[in-house]
C-alpha positions as CSV (number, residue, x, y, z in Angstrom):
1,M,0.0,0.0,0.0
2,P,1.5,3.4,-1.0
3,S,2.4,5.9,1.7
4,V,0.5,9.1,2.0
5,A,1.6,12.2,3.9
6,L,-1.0,14.9,3.6
7,A,0.0,18.6,4.0
8,T,-1.5,22.0,3.4
9,A,-0.5,24.1,0.4
10,A,1.6,26.3,2.6
11,D,3.5,23.2,3.9
12,V,4.0,21.9,0.4
13,A,5.2,25.3,-0.8
14,Y,7.9,25.2,1.9
15,W,8.7,21.6,1.0
16,T,9.2,22.4,-2.6
17,G,10.7,25.9,-2.3
18,R,7.9,27.3,-4.5
19,P,5.1,29.8,-3.9
20,V,1.6,28.6,-2.7
21,G,0.2,29.7,-6.0
22,T,2.4,27.3,-7.8
23,I,1.1,24.4,-5.7
24,W,-2.5,25.4,-6.5
25,R,-1.6,25.6,-10.2
26,W,0.2,22.2,-10.2
27,A,-3.0,20.7,-8.6
28,S,-5.3,22.4,-11.2
29,E,-3.0,21.1,-14.0
30,G,-3.1,17.6,-12.6
31,R,0.5,17.4,-11.7
32,I,-0.2,16.6,-8.1
33,T,-3.2,15.1,-6.3
34,V,-5.4,17.3,-4.2
35,Y,-7.5,15.8,-1.4
36,G,-10.5,18.0,-0.4
37,K,-11.4,21.5,-1.4
38,G,-10.9,25.1,-0.4
39,R,-9.3,25.6,3.0
40,N,-9.5,21.8,3.7
41,A,-7.4,20.9,0.6
42,R,-4.4,18.7,1.3
43,Y,-1.6,17.5,-0.9
44,D,0.5,14.3,-0.8
45,L,4.1,15.1,0.1
46,M,5.1,11.6,-1.0
47,E,4.5,12.4,-4.7
48,I,6.6,15.6,-4.7
49,D,10.4,15.8,-4.3
50,P,11.7,18.2,-1.7
51,A,13.7,21.3,-2.6
52,E,17.4,21.3,-2.1
53,R,18.2,23.5,0.9
54,D,21.3,24.8,2.7
55,R,22.0,22.6,5.7
56,E,22.7,25.5,8.0
57,T,20.4,28.3,6.9
58,Q,17.6,26.1,5.3
59,Q,17.6,28.6,2.4
60,V,16.4,27.1,-0.9
61,I,19.3,26.2,-3.2
62,T,17.3,24.5,-5.9
63,P,13.4,24.4,-5.9
64,T,11.6,21.3,-6.8
65,P,11.1,21.0,-10.6
66,P,7.5,20.8,-11.8
67,P,6.1,17.2,-11.7
68,K,4.9,15.7,-14.9
69,I,1.2,16.1,-15.8
70,K,-0.6,12.8,-15.0
71,T,-2.7,11.2,-17.7
72,G,-6.0,9.3,-17.1
73,D,-4.3,5.9,-17.3
74,G,-2.0,6.5,-14.3
75,E,1.0,7.3,-16.4
76,A,2.8,10.7,-16.3
77,A,2.6,12.6,-19.5
78,H,5.9,13.9,-21.0
79,A,6.2,17.6,-20.8
80,A,6.9,19.4,-24.1
């Protein structure tokens, strides 16, 4: 059974080193799964890679690249 670690958009934004708006856009584009709606929406951290951060300062070195858009058959589509 796959692991699921649900988090808010703000938590995922920190995890990825991206703005909250980017997390919302990724969800609307089908790049990441959203569970719930509105303020209750949660996102699965297990399907998103973390940003690379400085060990001491925790500043983002490299943000997470955009996940591939998922297709209806469970496969990720190749981005153009």
